[in-house]
C-alpha positions, 0 to 999 in steps of 0.5 A: 533552512529546512522546511518543517512539518505543518501543525498537526490537523485535528483530524489526525487525532481521529485517524491515529490513536493518541499514542500512535499520533506521536509516532506519526508526527515524528515520522512527519518531521523526519520526512520534512527534514531528512526526507527532503535533504536526501531527495526522498520527498520534494520540498513542495510536498512539505506543506501538504505532508499531512493531507496528501501523504500521512493521512492519505496513507493511514486510512489504508488501514480500513482495508486491512484485517486485524493481525495481517501480514502486509507487503508494501512494494516500492516503499520509497520514503515509506508511503504507504507501508510505514504510515500503515505500520504506525497506524496499526501496531497489530500488523506485520509489515515488510517494506520492499524497496530496491534503492539503497538510499531509500532502504537506509532511510527506512531502516533508520526510521524503523529503528528510531521509532521502535517499530518492531513489527516492521522489516525492510527488504532491499530488492525488487518485488520479484526477489520475494516471489516463490518464497513468501506470501502476504495477506495484503500487498500494497503500493502507491504510485508504483506502476500501472495495474497491468505491471503491478499485478505481475509484481504483486499477485505472486506475493498475495496469499490464497485468501489475501488481496492486492490493495493499491492506492490509485488516482483518478485513472484507476478505471482506465487502468482496470480496462487496460489490465483485463488480459492480465486479470484473466491470465492470473485468474482474478476476481473483478477489481473493486474500487474502494474509498477510504477515510470517507467519514474523516477526510475531505478528500477520501483515498481511492484504492483498488482491491483485487483478490483471487477468483479461485482461492483453492487453486492458488499455489497449485501451479508448477513453479514458473507457470502462470496462475490458472486462467479465470473460468469466466471472462467477466473482468474483461473490459468491465469497469470495477465495482465501487464501494465505500468503507467507513472508518474502522474506529 
């Protein structure tokens, strides 16, 4: 038979508001059933759906301002974008995903959960370049930072940020991406720990914003963003900070 969603851990009630926890559980059941059957999630992931996926993604909300517009690149099964939208009804979330079977699943879930502030866009990130910008552009396990910057930064608003969920190799990725960070004119990346006050294993994310927000969008179409005025991000380890729970 199809594996089922494990019991809801107590901490989920702290991460999700009570009326949103019902939606998170419904999404979890959908992932454990339909998500596995349709090849969006491996069956081995089901026993750790809460810790590794739902809670891990939900605490991203600590890094997202109130009422923000969010773009989730390579949304896949909706991690982290759909979970973020469940945790934060104040956000306007766009899920960007090129594969039809995934966008079909995402659209079905959005409709069944009544998530009016979420839209599903079938296409690659660059299909929105030059047409839209967002307060926060997020992703999880999509690509190394150097490639992720080229896909994400054209979508980041002047005062916005890229907030990507990253694993243990994040500092190496920052060093490798130094030339791309300089080319785009970006501030030093900052590693942030999310959910530190609630989760046994906090979520690690990388936040990248513009070094010179006033210049964003002034370059002619097709041109690269202005290079950084200082090469301070070249080869440097990212700054670290810890975010406490916002509830």
